[in-house]
N, CA, C and O atoms as a GROMACS GRO file, in nm:
protein
  208
    1UNK      N    1   9.442   9.624  12.475
    1UNK     CA    2   9.585   9.610  12.462
    1UNK      C    3   9.652   9.694  12.570
    1UNK      O    4   9.612   9.808  12.596
    2UNK      N    5   9.753   9.637  12.631
    2UNK     CA    6   9.827   9.708  12.735
    2UNK      C    7   9.973   9.721  12.695
    2UNK      O    8  10.014   9.669  12.591
    3UNK      N    9  10.048   9.789  12.774
    3UNK     CA   10  10.190   9.806  12.747
    3UNK      C   11  10.276   9.699  12.813
    3UNK      O   12  10.399   9.713  12.815
    4UNK      N   13  10.215   9.593  12.866
    4UNK     CA   14  10.290   9.487  12.932
    4UNK      C   15  10.357   9.396  12.830
    4UNK      O   16  10.300   9.370  12.724
    5UNK      N   17  10.477   9.350  12.861
    5UNK     CA   18  10.550   9.258  12.775
    5UNK      C   19  10.498   9.116  12.797
    5UNK      O   20  10.498   9.067  12.910
    6UNK      N   21  10.454   9.049  12.691
    6UNK     CA   22  10.404   8.912  12.702
    6UNK      C   23  10.506   8.810  12.654
    6UNK      O   24  10.516   8.702  12.712
    7UNK      N   25  10.582   8.842  12.552
    7UNK     CA   26  10.681   8.751  12.495
    7UNK      C   27  10.806   8.831  12.457
    7UNK      O   28  10.798   8.949  12.426
    8UNK      N   29  10.922   8.764  12.461
    8UNK     CA   30  11.046   8.822  12.412
    8UNK      C   31  11.107   8.726  12.313
    8UNK      O   32  11.104   8.605  12.333
    9UNK      N   33  11.162   8.780  12.206
    9UNK     CA   34  11.225   8.699  12.102
    9UNK      C   35  11.364   8.753  12.074
    9UNK      O   36  11.388   8.874  12.086
   10UNK      N   37  11.455   8.664  12.039
   10UNK     CA   38  11.590   8.704  11.999
   10UNK      C   39  11.610   8.666  11.853
   10UNK      O   40  11.571   8.557  11.810
   11UNK      N   41  11.671   8.756  11.778
   11UNK     CA   42  11.702   8.732  11.639
   11UNK      C   43  11.850   8.760  11.617
   11UNK      O   44  11.909   8.838  11.692
   12UNK      N   45  11.912   8.698  11.516
   12UNK     CA   46  12.056   8.713  11.496
   12UNK      C   47  12.101   8.850  11.444
   12UNK      O   48  12.220   8.878  11.440
   13UNK      N   49  12.007   8.934  11.406
   13UNK     CA   50  12.043   9.067  11.354
   13UNK      C   51  11.931   9.165  11.387
   13UNK      O   52  11.824   9.123  11.431
   14UNK      N   53  11.954   9.295  11.366
   14UNK     CA   54  11.849   9.394  11.392
   14UNK      C   55  11.726   9.369  11.305
   14UNK      O   56  11.736   9.317  11.194
   15UNK      N   57  11.610   9.405  11.356
   15UNK     CA   58  11.483   9.383  11.287
   15UNK      C   59  11.447   9.508  11.207
   15UNK      O   60  11.444   9.619  11.262
   16UNK      N   61  11.418   9.490  11.078
   16UNK     CA   62  11.377   9.601  10.993
   16UNK      C   63  11.228   9.629  11.005
   16UNK      O   64  11.185   9.745  11.008
   17UNK      N   65  11.147   9.522  11.013
   17UNK     CA   66  11.002   9.538  11.011
   17UNK      C   67  10.935   9.418  11.077
   17UNK      O   68  10.982   9.305  11.065
   18UNK      N   69  10.825   9.444  11.146
   18UNK     CA   70  10.739   9.339  11.202
   18UNK      C   71  10.597   9.373  11.163
   18UNK      O   72  10.553   9.487  11.178
   19UNK      N   73  10.524   9.274  11.113
   19UNK     CA   74  10.385   9.297  11.074
   19UNK      C   75  10.299   9.184  11.129
   19UNK      O   76  10.331   9.067  11.111
   20UNK      N   77  10.191   9.220  11.195
   20UNK     CA   78  10.100   9.122  11.253
   20UNK      C   79   9.990   9.088  11.153
   20UNK      O   80   9.949   9.172  11.072
   21UNK      N   81   9.943   8.964  11.160
   21UNK     CA   82   9.833   8.919  11.077
   21UNK      C   83   9.704   8.981  11.132
   21UNK      O   84   9.674   8.962  11.250
   22UNK      N   85   9.627   9.053  11.051
   22UNK     CA   86   9.506   9.118  11.102
   22UNK      C   87   9.395   9.021  11.142
   22UNK      O   88   9.307   9.057  11.219
   23UNK      N   89   9.398   8.898  11.090
   23UNK     CA   90   9.293   8.802  11.121
   23UNK      C   91   9.333   8.701  11.229
   23UNK      O   92   9.247   8.635  11.288
   24UNK      N   93   9.462   8.689  11.255
   24UNK     CA   94   9.510   8.595  11.356
   24UNK      C   95   9.617   8.667  11.438
   24UNK      O   96   9.729   8.685  11.390
   25UNK      N   97   9.584   8.707  11.559
   25UNK     CA   98   9.676   8.787  11.639
   25UNK      C   99   9.791   8.705  11.699
   25UNK      O  100   9.875   8.762  11.769
   26UNK      N  101   9.796   8.575  11.674
   26UNK     CA  102   9.905   8.490  11.722
   26UNK      C  103  10.017   8.475  11.619
   26UNK      O  104  10.122   8.418  11.651
   27UNK      N  105   9.998   8.524  11.497
   27UNK     CA  106  10.095   8.507  11.388
   27UNK      C  107  10.148   8.643  11.346
   27UNK      O  108  10.074   8.740  11.334
   28UNK      N  109  10.280   8.649  11.323
   28UNK     CA  110  10.340   8.773  11.275
   28UNK      C  111  10.458   8.742  11.183
   28UNK      O  112  10.515   8.634  11.188
   29UNK      N  113  10.492   8.839  11.100
   29UNK     CA  114  10.601   8.829  11.004
   29UNK      C  115  10.713   8.919  11.052
   29UNK      O  116  10.691   9.036  11.083
   30UNK      N  117  10.834   8.864  11.058
   30UNK     CA  118  10.952   8.939  11.103
   30UNK      C  119  11.050   8.947  10.988
   30UNK      O  120  11.081   8.845  10.925
   31UNK      N  121  11.101   9.067  10.960
   31UNK     CA  122  11.199   9.088  10.853
   31UNK      C  123  11.330   9.138  10.914
   31UNK      O  124  11.346   9.259  10.934
   32UNK      N  125  11.425   9.048  10.944
   32UNK     CA  126  11.553   9.091  10.999
   32UNK      C  127  11.651   9.132  10.888
   32UNK      O  128  11.636   9.093  10.773
   33UNK      N  129  11.751   9.211  10.926
   33UNK     CA  130  11.856   9.249  10.831
   33UNK      C  131  11.942   9.128  10.800
   33UNK      O  132  11.972   9.048  10.889
   34UNK      N  133  11.982   9.113  10.673
   34UNK     CA  134  12.076   9.011  10.626
   34UNK      C  135  12.028   8.867  10.646
   34UNK      O  136  12.109   8.775  10.636
   35UNK      N  137  11.901   8.845  10.675
   35UNK     CA  138  11.848   8.710  10.690
   35UNK      C  139  11.712   8.704  10.621
   35UNK      O  140  11.650   8.807  10.593
   36UNK      N  141  11.665   8.581  10.594
   36UNK     CA  142  11.535   8.567  10.530
   36UNK      C  143  11.422   8.601  10.627
   36UNK      O  144  11.440   8.595  10.749
   37UNK      N  145  11.309   8.636  10.572
   37UNK     CA  146  11.191   8.671  10.654
   37UNK      C  147  11.139   8.546  10.724
   37UNK      O  148  11.158   8.434  10.678
   38UNK      N  149  11.071   8.568  10.838
   38UNK     CA  150  11.018   8.458  10.916
   38UNK      C  151  10.873   8.481  10.953
   38UNK      O  152  10.834   8.590  10.995
   39UNK      N  153  10.792   8.376  10.936
   39UNK     CA  154  10.659   8.374  10.994
   39UNK      C  155  10.673   8.312  11.132
   39UNK      O  156  10.729   8.203  11.145
   40UNK      N  157  10.625   8.378  11.234
   40UNK     CA  158  10.637   8.328  11.370
   40UNK      C  159  10.501   8.324  11.437
   40UNK      O  160  10.410   8.399  11.400
   41UNK      N  161  10.489   8.237  11.537
   41UNK     CA  162  10.368   8.229  11.618
   41UNK      C  163  10.407   8.248  11.763
   41UNK      O  164  10.521   8.222  11.800
   42UNK      N  165  10.314   8.293  11.845
   42UNK     CA  166  10.342   8.317  11.985
   42UNK      C  167  10.365   8.190  12.065
   42UNK      O  168  10.405   8.197  12.181
   43UNK      N  169  10.340   8.076  12.008
   43UNK     CA  170  10.360   7.950  12.081
   43UNK      C  171  10.498   7.892  12.056
   43UNK      O  172  10.522   7.775  12.088
   44UNK      N  173  10.588   7.969  11.998
   44UNK     CA  174  10.726   7.924  11.982
   44UNK      C  175  10.760   7.865  11.847
   44UNK      O  176  10.877   7.841  11.820
   45UNK      N  177  10.662   7.841  11.762
   45UNK     CA  178  10.692   7.785  11.631
   45UNK      C  179  10.728   7.897  11.535
   45UNK      O  180  10.673   8.007  11.543
   46UNK      N  181  10.820   7.869  11.444
   46UNK     CA  182  10.853   7.967  11.341
   46UNK      C  183  10.894   7.892  11.216
   46UNK      O  184  10.939   7.778  11.222
   47UNK      N  185  10.880   7.956  11.103
   47UNK     CA  186  10.924   7.901  10.977
   47UNK      C  187  10.977   8.015  10.892
   47UNK      O  188  10.923   8.125  10.893
   48UNK      N  189  11.083   7.986  10.819
   48UNK     CA  190  11.141   8.091  10.736
   48UNK      C  191  11.079   8.086  10.598
   48UNK      O  192  11.036   7.981  10.551
   49UNK      N  193  11.074   8.199  10.534
   49UNK     CA  194  11.022   8.207  10.399
   49UNK      C  195  11.104   8.309  10.323
   49UNK      O  196  11.159   8.402  10.382
   50UNK      N  197  11.113   8.291  10.194
   50UNK     CA  198  11.186   8.385  10.110
   50UNK      C  199  11.085   8.471  10.036
   50UNK      O  200  11.001   8.419   9.962
   51UNK      N  201  11.095   8.599  10.054
   51UNK     CA  202  11.008   8.692   9.983
   51UNK      C  203  11.091   8.763   9.878
   51UNK      O  204  11.196   8.818   9.909
   52UNK      N  205  11.045   8.762   9.757
   52UNK     CA  206  11.127   8.824   9.655
   52UNK      C  207  11.044   8.894   9.560
   52UNK      O  208  11.095   8.953   9.466
   0.00000   0.00000   0.00000
């Protein structure tokens, strides 16, 4: 792992938490403020999910 930037993402509000999938390094969970959580992939696909 290096300190080089590979991807940049924009979200509508500040990000509270980001967690990467330990078994698939292309998938991560993003938890923005005031919006639902999102599962995202490095290939540009994303889907929202409600965690409660």
